[in-house]
N, C-alpha and C positions, 0 to 999 in steps of 0.2 A: 906426672910423678906416680909411680906405682908403690902401693903399699904391700909389704911382704910380712907374712904372719910367721912370726918365730915361735915355734913350739918348745916350751921349757923342758927341762930335763926331768923334773918332777911334776907330775900332773895330779890335780885334785880330782874329784868326782865331776865337778862342773866342767874342767877342762877336758875331761874324757868325752863329756856330752858335746861340748863345742867342737873340738877337733876330730873326734872319731865316731860321734854319734852313738857312743855306748850309754845305755840308760843308767843313771845313777840308782834309781830305784830297784833295778834287777841286780846290780852289783851288791847293794846292801842286802837284799833278800839272800843272795848266794852266800854272802859272808855270814849272815845269820844261820843259814842251814849248816854251813861248814862247822860253826861253833856248836850248834845243837847236836850234830853228829859226834864231835869230839867229847861232848859231855853225856853221851847216850840217851839224850832226849828224843833223838831222831834216827831212824835207821837209814843207811845209804839208799835203800831202794825207795825210800819216800822222798828223796831229794828230786827236785824238777829236772835239773840238768847238771849231772857231774862233771861235764866238760865245759862248764861255763867260766866266764872271766873271773869273777869274784871268787870262784871256787878254786881256780888254778893258779893265778898270778899272785905273786907275793906282794904284799903292801908295805909301806914305809909310814910309820906314825911319827908326826911331828906335832908338838903342842895340841894334842887330842884331836888332830885332823888326819885323814887319810889320804896318802899319795901313792901314786904308782910311778915307777921308772918308765921313761919314754921307750927304752930300748926293749923292755919286757912286754909293753903294750904292743910295739910293733912286731915282736917276734910271735905273740899270740895271735895276731892278725894274719901274719903270714903263714902260720900254721894251719890255719882255717880257710885259706884261699882255695876256691875250687876253680877247675877249668870250666869255661863256657861250654854248653851243650855242643856246639859246632866243633870246637877243638876236641872233644871227647869222641865224636863220631868219626872225625877225619883222622884221629889218631895223631 
């Protein structure tokens, strides 16, 4: 009998780490930086990665917990996929 992982539609930070290996600490830092930029406590130039997951993808807040839609996560990953060096050389 095989077990099949079913990925839920709303993913918590723990789920993001489990299924997609995205670091919850990095996402929290990027969200904090985004909030600091909005409050003019931090300049956009001081942000580590303006293209990061926590900075780009919208979240869903339910019961004081942060979730992300699976389709948004997968779209972010697809947007950042790069060709292998062999494919880049061969065109």
